C-alpha positions as CSV (number, residue, x, y, z in Angstrom):
1,M,-77.1,11.6,35.1
2,I,-73.6,11.3,33.3
3,P,-73.5,14.3,30.6
4,R,-72.6,13.1,27.2
5,L,-69.4,14.4,25.6
6,D,-68.9,14.6,21.9
7,S,-65.7,13.5,20.3
8,W,-64.1,17.0,21.0
9,G,-64.6,16.4,24.7
10,K,-67.4,19.2,25.1
11,K,-69.8,19.1,27.9
12,L,-73.4,18.5,26.7
13,G,-75.0,18.4,30.1
14,T,-74.6,18.5,33.8
15,S,-75.6,16.2,36.8
16,A,-77.9,19.0,38.1
17,N,-79.3,22.3,37.2
18,T,-77.7,24.2,40.0
19,Q,-74.2,26.0,39.7
20,D,-72.7,24.4,42.7
21,A,-73.8,20.9,42.0
22,P,-71.0,18.5,41.0
23,K,-70.7,17.9,37.2
24,T,-69.6,14.7,35.6
25,C,-67.7,14.3,32.3
26,L,-66.4,11.5,30.1
27,W,-64.1,11.4,27.2
28,D,-62.7,8.3,25.3
29,S,-60.6,8.6,22.2
30,H,-62.2,5.4,20.7
31,Y,-65.3,7.4,20.2
32,G,-64.0,10.1,18.1
33,P,-61.7,10.9,15.1
34,S,-58.0,10.2,15.9
35,T,-57.0,13.5,14.7
36,A,-59.0,15.3,17.2
37,A,-58.1,13.2,20.2
38,F,-55.2,15.0,21.7
39,G,-56.9,18.3,21.4
40,A,-59.8,17.0,23.2
41,F,-57.6,15.4,25.9
42,R,-56.1,18.8,26.4
43,Q,-59.3,20.7,26.7
44,F,-60.6,18.1,29.1
45,I,-57.4,18.6,31.4
46,C,-57.4,22.5,31.1
47,G,-61.4,22.6,31.7
48,A,-60.9,20.5,35.0
49,F,-57.5,21.9,36.2
50,F,-57.2,25.5,34.8
51,P,-54.6,26.4,32.2
52,W,-51.7,23.9,31.4
53,S,-49.4,23.6,28.6
54,I,-49.6,20.0,27.4
55,E,-47.3,18.4,25.0
56,R,-47.1,14.9,23.4
57,Q,-44.0,12.9,23.8
58,C,-44.0,11.0,20.7
59,D,-46.0,11.3,17.3
60,D,-47.8,8.0,17.7
61,A,-51.6,8.1,17.5
62,F,-53.0,9.5,20.6
63,H,-55.2,7.2,22.6
64,G,-56.8,7.7,26.0
65,R,-59.9,8.0,28.3
66,A,-60.8,10.6,31.0
67,E,-63.4,10.6,33.6
68,G,-63.9,13.7,35.7
69,L,-66.0,15.2,38.3
70,I,-66.0,19.0,38.8
71,L,-66.9,20.3,42.2
72,P,-67.5,23.7,43.7
73,T,-64.3,23.3,45.8
74,G,-62.1,21.5,43.1
75,A,-62.1,18.7,40.6
76,I,-61.2,14.8,40.4
77,A,-60.1,13.0,37.1
78,K,-59.0,9.6,36.3
79,T,-57.0,9.7,33.2
80,R,-55.3,6.9,31.1
81,S,-53.4,8.0,28.2
82,N,-50.1,8.0,26.1
83,P,-47.6,9.7,28.3
84,I,-47.6,13.5,28.1
85,T,-45.5,16.5,29.6
86,A,-47.6,19.2,31.3
87,S,-46.2,22.5,32.5
88,R,-47.5,25.8,34.0
89,D,-45.4,28.9,33.6
90,R,-46.3,32.5,34.6
91,A,-48.9,32.7,31.8
92,E,-50.9,29.8,33.0
93,L,-50.5,30.8,36.6
94,N,-51.9,34.3,35.8
95,G,-54.9,32.7,33.9
96,S,-56.0,30.5,36.9
97,P,-59.1,32.0,38.6
98,T,-57.9,30.8,42.0
99,E,-55.0,29.2,43.8
100,C,-55.1,25.5,44.5
101,I,-53.3,22.5,45.6
102,Y,-52.7,19.8,43.1
103,A,-52.1,16.2,43.7
104,N,-51.5,13.0,41.5
105,Y,-52.0,9.5,42.8
106,V,-50.1,7.3,40.3
107,M,-51.8,4.0,39.1
108,S,-49.3,3.0,36.3
109,G,-46.0,4.5,35.2
110,E,-44.0,7.3,36.9
111,L,-44.5,11.0,37.4
112,H,-41.8,13.3,37.5
113,V,-42.4,16.8,39.0
114,Q,-40.1,19.7,39.0
115,Q,-41.0,22.8,41.0
116,G,-38.7,25.3,42.4
117,Q,-35.7,23.3,44.1
118,H,-37.8,20.2,44.2
119,D,-37.4,17.3,41.8
120,L,-39.7,14.4,42.9
121,V,-40.8,11.0,41.3
122,A,-43.8,9.3,42.1
123,K,-44.2,5.7,41.3
124,R,-47.3,3.3,41.1
125,G,-49.1,3.8,44.5
126,D,-47.4,7.1,45.5
127,L,-49.1,10.5,45.9
128,I,-47.4,13.6,44.9
129,I,-48.5,17.0,46.0
130,Y,-47.6,20.4,44.4
131,E,-49.1,23.8,44.4
132,S,-50.4,26.3,41.8
133,R,-48.5,29.3,43.2
134,H,-45.3,28.4,41.4
135,P,-44.2,27.3,37.9
136,V,-44.0,23.5,37.5
137,I,-43.2,20.7,35.0
138,A,-44.7,17.4,35.4
139,K,-43.7,14.6,33.0
140,E,-45.1,11.1,32.8
141,K,-43.0,8.1,31.9
142,S,-44.5,4.8,31.1
143,D,-43.8,1.7,28.8
144,G,-47.4,1.7,28.1
145,P,-50.3,4.1,29.0
146,F,-49.8,6.2,31.8
147,E,-52.8,6.3,34.5
148,N,-53.4,8.5,37.4
149,L,-55.9,10.0,39.6
150,S,-55.6,13.7,39.7
151,F,-56.9,16.3,42.3
152,R,-57.4,19.9,42.3
153,I,-58.2,21.4,45.7
154,D,-59.1,25.1,45.7
155,R,-57.2,26.9,48.6
156,D,-60.1,29.4,49.3
157,Q,-62.3,26.4,50.1
158,S,-60.3,24.7,52.7
159,A,-58.8,26.6,55.7
160,S,-57.0,23.3,56.6
161,L,-54.7,23.8,53.6
162,E,-53.5,27.0,54.8
163,K,-52.5,25.6,58.1
164,A,-50.3,22.9,56.6
165,D,-48.9,25.2,53.8
166,A,-45.3,24.2,54.2
167,D,-46.1,20.5,54.2
168,L,-48.1,20.7,51.1
169,S,-45.5,22.6,49.1
170,C,-44.2,19.9,46.7
171,A,-44.2,16.7,48.6
172,L,-44.2,13.2,48.0
173,I,-46.3,10.6,50.0
174,S,-45.1,7.2,49.1
175,A,-47.2,4.1,49.1
176,E,-45.1,2.5,52.1
177,T,-45.7,5.7,54.2
178,M,-49.2,6.6,53.4
179,I,-51.5,6.6,56.3
180,A,-54.2,3.9,56.0
181,P,-57.3,6.2,55.6
182,L,-55.8,8.2,52.9
183,A,-54.8,4.8,51.0
184,A,-58.2,3.6,51.3
185,C,-59.8,6.7,50.1
186,L,-57.6,7.0,47.1
187,F,-58.0,3.2,46.3
188,Y,-61.8,3.6,46.4
189,L,-62.0,6.7,44.1
190,S,-59.5,5.3,41.7
191,E,-61.9,2.2,41.3
192,N,-65.3,3.8,41.4
193,L,-64.9,7.5,40.3
194,L,-67.9,7.6,38.1
195,A,-69.5,4.5,39.2
196,I,-70.8,5.9,42.6
197,P,-73.4,8.8,42.9
198,T,-72.0,12.3,42.7
199,G,-72.7,13.2,46.1
200,E,-70.7,10.1,47.4
201,A,-67.8,11.1,45.2
202,A,-67.9,14.6,46.4
203,A,-68.0,13.4,50.0
204,L,-65.0,11.4,49.5
205,F,-63.2,14.3,47.9
206,N,-63.8,16.4,50.9
207,V,-62.3,13.4,53.0
208,F,-59.3,13.5,50.8
209,S,-59.0,17.0,51.1
210,S,-59.1,16.8,55.0
211,L,-56.8,13.8,55.2
212,L,-54.1,15.4,52.9
213,P,-52.6,17.8,55.4
214,V,-52.6,15.0,58.1
215,A,-50.9,12.7,55.7
216,A,-48.2,15.4,54.8
217,L,-47.6,16.3,58.4
218,A,-47.0,12.5,59.3
219,I,-44.4,12.4,56.5
220,A,-42.9,15.5,57.7
221,K,-42.4,14.4,61.3
222,D,-41.4,10.8,60.1
223,Y,-44.1,9.0,61.9
224,G,-43.2,5.4,60.9
225,T,-44.5,3.1,58.2
226,Q,-47.0,0.3,57.5
227,P,-45.7,-3.1,58.2
228,Q,-43.6,-4.5,55.2
229,K,-46.0,-7.4,54.7
230,N,-49.0,-5.1,54.3
231,S,-47.0,-2.8,52.1
232,A,-46.0,-5.7,49.9
233,Q,-49.6,-7.0,49.6
234,R,-50.9,-3.6,48.9
235,S,-48.6,-3.2,46.0
236,L,-49.4,-6.6,44.6
237,M,-53.2,-5.9,44.8
238,R,-52.4,-2.6,42.9
239,E,-50.6,-4.7,40.2
240,L,-53.4,-7.0,40.0
241,L,-56.1,-4.3,39.6
242,E,-54.0,-2.6,37.0
243,Y,-53.8,-5.7,35.0
244,I,-57.4,-6.1,35.1
245,E,-58.0,-2.6,34.1
246,T,-55.8,-2.9,31.0
247,H,-57.4,-6.3,29.9
248,L,-61.1,-5.6,30.8
249,S,-62.0,-5.8,27.1
250,D,-60.3,-9.3,26.7
251,P,-62.9,-11.8,26.9
252,D,-60.2,-14.2,28.0
253,L,-59.4,-12.3,31.1
254,S,-59.4,-14.8,34.0
255,P,-57.9,-15.3,37.5
256,K,-55.6,-17.9,35.7
257,S,-54.0,-15.3,33.2
258,A,-53.7,-12.8,35.9
259,A,-51.8,-15.1,38.1
260,A,-49.6,-16.0,35.2
261,E,-48.9,-12.3,34.3
262,L,-47.9,-11.4,38.1
263,G,-46.0,-14.5,38.7
264,I,-48.2,-15.8,41.7
265,S,-50.5,-18.6,42.5
266,L,-54.0,-18.8,41.4
267,R,-54.9,-19.5,44.7
268,Y,-53.3,-16.3,45.9
269,V,-55.2,-14.2,43.4
270,H,-58.4,-15.6,44.9
271,K,-57.0,-14.9,48.5
272,L,-56.3,-11.2,47.6
273,F,-59.9,-10.6,46.5
274,A,-61.3,-12.6,49.3
275,E,-59.7,-10.2,51.7
276,K,-61.7,-7.2,49.8
277,A,-64.9,-9.4,50.4
278,M,-65.4,-10.1,46.8
279,T,-64.2,-12.5,43.8
280,F,-62.1,-11.9,40.9
281,C,-65.2,-12.5,38.7
282,S,-67.6,-10.3,40.4
283,Y,-65.0,-7.5,40.4
284,V,-64.4,-7.8,36.7
285,T,-68.1,-8.0,35.7
286,S,-68.9,-5.0,37.8
287,K,-66.2,-2.9,36.3
288,R,-67.1,-4.0,32.8
289,L,-70.7,-3.1,33.3
290,D,-69.8,0.4,34.7
291,H,-67.7,0.9,31.7
292,I,-70.5,0.0,29.5
293,R,-73.1,1.9,31.1
294,R,-70.9,5.2,31.0
295,D,-70.1,4.4,27.2
296,L,-73.7,3.9,26.3
297,S,-74.5,7.7,27.5
298,A,-71.5,8.9,25.4
299,D,-72.8,10.9,22.2
300,A,-70.5,9.2,20.0
301,L,-72.2,5.9,20.6
302,R,-75.7,7.1,20.4
303,N,-76.5,4.9,17.4
304,E,-74.3,1.8,18.4
305,P,-76.3,-1.1,19.5
306,A,-75.9,-2.0,23.0
307,Y,-74.8,-5.5,22.3
308,A,-71.7,-4.0,20.2
309,V,-70.7,-1.8,23.2
310,A,-70.7,-4.7,25.5
311,A,-68.8,-6.9,23.2
312,R,-66.1,-4.2,23.4
313,W,-65.9,-4.7,27.1
314,G,-65.6,-8.6,26.9
315,F,-69.2,-9.7,26.9
316,E,-69.7,-12.2,24.0
317,D,-73.1,-13.4,24.8
318,P,-75.9,-10.7,24.4
319,S,-78.6,-12.4,26.3
320,A,-76.3,-13.0,29.3
321,F,-75.1,-9.5,29.1
322,N,-78.7,-8.2,29.2
323,R,-79.6,-10.2,32.2
324,I,-76.5,-9.3,34.1
325,F,-76.9,-5.6,33.3
326,K,-80.3,-5.5,34.5
327,E,-79.6,-7.5,37.7
328,K,-76.9,-4.6,38.6
329,F,-78.7,-1.6,37.5
330,G,-82.4,-2.6,37.6
331,V,-83.1,-1.5,34.1
332,T,-82.3,-2.9,30.5
333,P,-79.3,-1.5,28.6
334,G,-81.7,0.4,26.3
335,R,-83.5,2.0,29.2
336,A,-80.3,3.0,31.1
337,R,-79.4,4.8,27.6
338,T,-82.6,6.7,27.8
339,I,-82.2,7.6,31.5
340,D,-78.7,8.7,31.3
341,S,-79.0,10.7,28.2
């Protein structure tokens, strides 16, 4: 069950009654007052990743969405928002309950991280790693919303992190040099974080934590790279998925519009999805339904008709939406809202 969050991002429930069970949370600026959006976003980040000083980079209205999973051994969050600058000085370091490793998988835009003598830039598809022991400044850069998958891995819960201590101290793993298992794990989590059972997401978090030292060591020892063709194809697929994510609410989203945006053929769009054993339309429909189900459980939308929530995500025909929703989840939208609440 996904707990509802009010417009301030406060957790109203948990996925289970035990303290050590994974806890999911969701916040979206569309469902609360605009004046409270940045404060709620900041509260979400500090709640999942310990104290940070977070600043806006401009005075424009702040928009964003954050999906999080809090675990006994750390946290994962998928965020999409106006670019921000986040930093941790000695005060924030001293306010953290434990030491940890931070990692950011960039999905759109660039992330600039400064820690000690390191000054690294992560672009789309890259993974950047840094730690909580030293002050750090992380600055997001993007022409549009910045999107990334963030991790907090508590050191006292993972002996493998200590063994690879030097390799995990402010390092960059590029998309081209990332080992395949880690790339697959990040891709799956970035696309399905709150759509999969919390137990499965927690297991993938543990896989990520185990793979991180291996991947960092591979970079440190300069173990070769993936073939150039595969790297270019992965990069193109990421661009395609990013385009879809930013246009999910557009009822005119189609393989043709995606092909035109990326400057590739319609046939190649279909080929990229066929290699993932899916179609463009089935992927888009599934992602829209996942967003709708999560939004139906949000406290701010308790009185919003299900068809209105569906319309925001590109479903124009209420009857078709009800049928497709039930085919995927086995219950009607109204029943799902009752269950998830």
